[in-house]
C-alpha positions in Angstrom: 101.8 46.5 -103.1 104.4 48.5 -105.0 106.8 46.4 -107.4 110.2 46.5 -106.2 113.4 45.5 -108.1 114.8 42.1 -107.1 117.6 43.5 -104.9 115.0 45.7 -103.1 112.5 43.0 -102.7 115.3 40.5 -101.2 116.2 43.4 -98.8 112.6 43.8 -97.8 112.2 40.0 -97.2 115.3 39.8 -95.1 114.2 42.8 -93.0 110.8 41.3 -92.5 112.3 38.0 -91.5 114.9 39.3 -89.1 113.3 42.1 -87.3 110.3 41.6 -85.0 107.6 44.2 -85.8 109.1 45.2 -89.1 106.4 45.1 -91.8 107.7 47.5 -94.4 106.7 51.0 -95.4 104.1 50.6 -98.1 101.1 51.2 -95.8 101.1 54.5 -93.9 99.9 53.0 -90.6 102.9 50.6 -90.5 105.7 53.1 -91.1 106.2 54.3 -87.5 106.1 50.8 -86.1 108.6 49.5 -88.7 110.7 52.4 -88.1 110.7 51.9 -84.4 111.3 48.2 -84.8 114.3 48.6 -87.0 115.9 51.3 -84.8 115.4 49.3 -81.6 116.6 46.1 -83.3 119.8 47.7 -84.8 120.5 49.6 -81.5 120.2 46.3 -79.5 122.5 44.6 -81.9 125.1 47.3 -81.7 124.8 47.4 -77.9 125.6 43.6 -77.9 128.6 43.9 -80.1 129.8 46.9 -78.0 129.4 44.7 -74.8 131.5 41.9 -76.5 134.2 44.5 -77.3 134.1 45.6 -73.6 134.7 42.1 -72.6 137.6 41.8 -74.8 138.8 45.2 -73.6 138.6 43.8 -69.9 140.6 40.6 -70.9 143.2 42.8 -72.6 143.5 45.0 -69.5 143.8 42.0 -67.2 146.5 40.4 -69.5 148.4 43.7 -69.6 148.1 43.8 -73.5 149.0 47.5 -73.7 149.2 47.8 -77.4 145.5 46.9 -77.8 144.1 49.4 -75.2 143.9 52.3 -77.4 142.3 50.3 -80.3 139.6 48.8 -78.0 138.8 52.4 -76.5 138.3 53.7 -80.1 136.1 50.6 -80.9 134.0 51.0 -77.7 133.7 54.8 -78.5 132.7 54.2 -82.1 130.0 51.7 -81.2 128.6 54.0 -78.8 128.4 56.8 -81.4 126.8 54.4 -84.0 124.2 53.3 -81.3 123.4 56.9 -80.5 123.0 57.8 -84.2 120.5 55.0 -84.7 118.7 55.4 -81.5 118.4 59.2 -81.7 117.0 59.4 -85.2 114.3 62.1 -85.3 112.4 62.9 -88.4 110.6 66.1 -87.3 107.8 67.1 -89.6 108.8 64.6 -92.5 105.7 63.6 -94.5 107.2 60.1 -94.9 105.3 58.9 -91.8 102.0 60.5 -92.6 101.6 60.5 -96.2 99.0 58.2 -97.8 100.8 58.1 -101.2 104.3 56.9 -101.7 105.8 56.3 -105.1 107.1 52.8 -105.1 110.5 53.3 -106.7 111.9 55.1 -103.7 111.0 52.6 -101.1 113.5 50.1 -102.7 116.5 52.4 -101.9 115.2 52.7 -98.2 115.0 48.9 -98.0 118.5 48.5 -99.5 120.0 51.1 -97.0 118.5 49.2 -94.0 119.6 45.9 -95.3 123.1 47.2 -95.8 123.2 48.1 -92.0 121.8 44.7 -91.0 124.4 43.0 -93.2 127.3 45.0 -91.8 126.2 44.3 -88.2 126.1 40.6 -89.1 129.8 40.7 -90.3 130.7 42.6 -87.1 129.8 39.6 -85.1 132.3 37.5 -86.8 135.0 40.1 -86.7 134.5 40.6 -83.0 134.8 36.8 -82.6 138.1 37.0 -84.5 139.4 39.9 -82.4 138.5 37.9 -79.2 140.4 34.8 -80.5 143.3 37.0 -81.5 143.6 38.5 -78.0 143.2 35.1 -76.3 145.9 33.6 -78.4 148.2 36.6 -78.0 148.2 37.4 -81.9 148.4 41.1 -81.3 149.3 41.9 -84.9 145.9 40.9 -85.8 144.2 43.1 -83.5 145.2 46.2 -85.3 143.9 44.8 -88.7 140.7 43.8 -87.0 140.3 47.2 -85.2 140.5 48.9 -88.6 138.1 46.5 -90.2 135.6 47.0 -87.6 136.0 50.6 -87.7 135.4 50.7 -91.5 132.3 48.6 -91.0 131.0 51.1 -88.2 131.6 53.8 -90.7 129.6 52.0 -93.2 126.8 51.6 -90.9 126.9 55.3 -89.9 127.0 56.3 -93.6 124.2 54.1 -94.7 122.1 55.2 -91.7 122.7 58.9 -92.4 121.7 58.4 -96.1 118.5 56.8 -94.7 117.9 59.7 -92.3 118.5 62.1 -95.3 116.0 60.2 -97.5 113.3 60.3 -95.0 113.9 63.8 -93.9 114.0 65.1 -97.6 110.8 63.0 -98.5 108.6 65.9 -99.1 111.2 67.9 -100.9 111.9 65.0 -103.3 108.2 65.2 -104.4 107.5 61.6 -103.5 104.1 62.6 -101.9 
């Protein structure tokens, strides 16, 4: 097994413990299954977050909290975009999934990117809960701040995922096989 730096090793451990079916990328036969597992897990987590925001949106509509409607529409739309980005990842002819040889130093970055996405989704759960509480208590001033924080987190998820896609797609070009 390749030697990973401590941060990458911690990332791999968290991914293994958090995602059913995820067994890392060191062994070529495990790569496609791990990729499928992480994409399904993250897409499901984002879907759950989106559903929670839709419930908040419904409550805001019922309470006639007009100032929150556009914020909530933006959140639902951005969650949908993030879900489709992760769900629709296609890697074409990338040698990453078929190569028998992988130089170990590059896997650490892949694990770190994936853990970043997982960590941000974990933060989203708390922010969505805070958003719900602010709507329930009528603290509409918090809704704009939380909307921006959630949108920033969703942007961070998309950026990390796009970087992951690029790393996998450019695998052969990087001379890692």
